[in-house]
N, C-alpha and C positions, 0 to 999 in steps of 0.2 A: 609584418602579413598578416591581410585580412581573407578572409574564409567565409563563403554562405555554406551552410549543410543545408540539405532536405532529407528529413525519414519522416514517411508516414505524411501525416496530413501539418505536420511541423517543420518552418526552417528558421535557422538560428545563425545569426555571424556572431564567428568568433574574429581576437584581434591580439597579436603578440608573434613571439618566435613559435618555430614549428614546432617544439616541445611544449609552449603552452596552449597553442590552438589544440595542440591535438589531446592535451588534457581535459581542456574547457568541453571538446565534442565528447569525449568518451563519457565525460561526467552528464552531459544534454543525453547521448544514446542512452545510457543505463536507465534514467528513468522514462525518459518520451520515446523510446524506442521499442518499449513493451505494452504499446498500445492495440495490442490484439490480443485478444482471452484466447489462451493455449487448449483452454478444455473445449470449447466448441468453434473458435475460430471467428468470433463475433468481433467485430469493430468497433460497435457504438460502447465505447467508454469513456468514462468519466472522473473527474481528479476529487477525489474527498482528502479534507482536512480537518482533524478533532481536536479538541484540546480538553483533558479533562485531569482535575487536580495537578494542573501546573504541567502536564506532559501531552507533547505533542503526538498525533498519530497520523502518517500518511498513508494513503491506498489508493490504488485504480480500482475501478468496479464496472461492471459489464451492468448498463441500465436494463437489460433485457433481463438477465437472469440471476441479477446480483450474485456474480461470481466476484473474489476481490484477489486481488494483488496489494500484500501489505509490505512497506518500506521501511527500514530500518537506518539509522543514522549515526552517523561515525562519530565518536570523541574526540579527533583531532579537529576535523574541520567542520562538523555537521553538515558534510554530504549525504545525499541519500541513495541508497543499495536498494534492489527487490530482494526481495526475502525468499531464497528458492529452498532452505533446508529446514527441518523442522529442529529443535531443543536439542536431539542427540547427534544434531552431522549429517542426517539423513539429507538424501534429495528429493523433496515436494513431488508429485505428481503433477503434472500440467503446467510444469515450468512456475511453478508456486501457485498458480491461482487455483482457487480452494471456494465453496460453495458454503454459506454460513450454514454451518449446523449449531445450532442451539442447546445440543445435548453435548457436542462434545468436552473431552474431559478438562481442556485448557480454558472452557470461556467459565469464568466467575459469575456464578449466580447471587444476586443479592438475598440475602436473608431476610423473610418478611416474619412477623411475628402473627401467631396464630389470631384466627379470629374469632374477638371476644364473644361472650355469651348474650342474650337477653337482660340477663340481669345485671350486668357488668355495665350498662350503659349510663352515662349519668340522665340522661332526659325519660 
């Protein structure tokens, strides 16, 4: 069986048995079916992938307001899924779409050394 599926701006083809096609479309839809910012309805969405210290981070972001929807990655097969709950298992508002807050408690701040006095300068 071969199926062409369209959601939003995207079209994908899936091929296999009915269960294989269903699984492929479900995987596609869980990532690419989230291309509307639920906080404000914006469809001006971009994709972001970063690698830091060997860790990969995946997120959708609103190009106008910089809201993000973060994705997790399963250990079993590496599939992506939208993060819709916080660390305590509580549902996040706006379907997980959040605006960056540098003062949020879960944001790690790099520790910087205090400025040196003029007398400590080597020149």
